[in-house]
DRENSEVO-173642 format. One record per residue (C-alpha): residue number from 1; residue in one letter; chain; x, y, z. Coordinates in nm, 2 decimals, m for minus. Layout:
+-----+-----+-------+--------+--------+--------+
!   n ! res ! chain !      x !      y !      z !
+-----+-----+-------+--------+--------+--------+
! NUM !   A !     A !      X !      Y !      Z !
...
+-----+-----+-------+--------+--------+--------+
***
This chain:
+-----+-----+-------+--------+--------+--------+
!   n ! res ! chain !      x !      y !      z !
+-----+-----+-------+--------+--------+--------+
!   1 !   M !     A !   5.10 !  m0.04 !  m1.31 !
!   2 !   Q !     A !   5.33 !  m0.24 !  m1.55 !
!   3 !   A !     A !   5.44 !  m0.46 !  m1.27 !
!   4 !   L !     A !   5.08 !  m0.53 !  m1.18 !
!   5 !   V !     A !   5.00 !  m0.64 !  m1.54 !
!   6 !   E !     A !   5.31 !  m0.87 !  m1.54 !
!   7 !   K !     A !   5.19 !  m1.03 !  m1.21 !
!   8 !   I !     A !   4.85 !  m1.08 !  m1.37 !
!   9 !   N !     A !   5.00 !  m1.24 !  m1.68 !
!  10 !   E !     A !   5.21 !  m1.47 !  m1.46 !
!  11 !   Q !     A !   4.91 !  m1.59 !  m1.26 !
!  12 !   I !     A !   4.71 !  m1.64 !  m1.58 !
!  13 !   A !     A !   4.99 !  m1.86 !  m1.72 !
!  14 !   L !     A !   5.00 !  m2.06 !  m1.40 !
!  15 !   F !     A !   4.62 !  m2.10 !  m1.41 !
!  16 !   Q !     A !   4.62 !  m2.22 !  m1.77 !
!  17 !   T !     A !   4.90 !  m2.47 !  m1.71 !
!  18 !   N !     A !   4.74 !  m2.62 !  m1.40 !
!  19 !   A !     A !   4.38 !  m2.61 !  m1.53 !
!  20 !   N !     A !   4.50 !  m2.80 !  m1.84 !
!  21 !   L !     A !   4.67 !  m3.06 !  m1.63 !
!  22 !   Q !     A !   4.36 !  m3.11 !  m1.43 !
!  23 !   V !     A !   4.13 !  m3.15 !  m1.73 !
!  24 !   V !     A !   4.36 !  m3.36 !  m1.95 !
!  25 !   K !     A !   4.54 !  m3.58 !  m1.69 !
!  26 !   N !     A !   4.28 !  m3.56 !  m1.41 !
!  27 !   N !     A !   4.56 !  m3.43 !  m1.18 !
!  28 !   K !     A !   4.38 !  m3.32 !  m0.86 !
!  29 !   A !     A !   4.68 !  m3.13 !  m0.72 !
!  30 !   A !     A !   4.69 !  m2.92 !  m1.04 !
!  31 !   G !     A !   4.33 !  m2.84 !  m0.98 !
!  32 !   T !     A !   4.41 !  m2.71 !  m0.64 !
!  33 !   R !     A !   4.69 !  m2.50 !  m0.78 !
!  34 !   A !     A !   4.46 !  m2.37 !  m1.06 !
!  35 !   R !     A !   4.20 !  m2.26 !  m0.80 !
!  36 !   K !     A !   4.46 !  m2.08 !  m0.60 !
!  37 !   A !     A !   4.58 !  m1.90 !  m0.91 !
!  38 !   A !     A !   4.22 !  m1.81 !  m1.00 !
!  39 !   L !     A !   4.18 !  m1.65 !  m0.66 !
!  40 !   E !     A !   4.50 !  m1.46 !  m0.69 !
!  41 !   I !     A !   4.39 !  m1.34 !  m1.04 !
!  42 !   S !     A !   4.07 !  m1.21 !  m0.89 !
!  43 !   K !     A !   4.26 !  m1.01 !  m0.63 !
!  44 !   L !     A !   4.50 !  m0.87 !  m0.88 !
!  45 !   M !     A !   4.22 !  m0.77 !  m1.11 !
!  46 !   K !     A !   4.06 !  m0.57 !  m0.83 !
!  47 !   E !     A !   4.40 !  m0.40 !  m0.77 !
!  48 !   F !     A !   4.43 !  m0.33 !  m1.14 !
!  49 !   R !     A !   4.08 !  m0.17 !  m1.15 !
!  50 !   K !     A !   4.17 !   0.06 !  m0.86 !
!  51 !   A !     A !   4.50 !   0.16 !  m1.03 !
!  52 !   S !     A !   4.33 !   0.21 !  m1.36 !
!  53 !   V !     A !   4.05 !   0.43 !  m1.23 !
!  54 !   E !     A !   4.31 !   0.63 !  m1.03 !
!  55 !   A !     A !   4.53 !   0.68 !  m1.34 !
!  56 !   S !     A !   4.24 !   0.80 !  m1.55 !
!  57 !   K !     A !   4.16 !   1.09 !  m1.31 !
+-----+-----+-------+--------+--------+--------+
***
């Protein structure tokens, strides 16, 4: 589960960097990367939820 949390943190950092570039510098490619990272975060969060529920049993 620790590895999963690390992956989530990496994706969040990527999202923050690229979203900031899109907002501040109007970088369209960074917006695409931010959306991709957001989608990956969503998938990883679902995995985390499953692992967390399983661990609490």
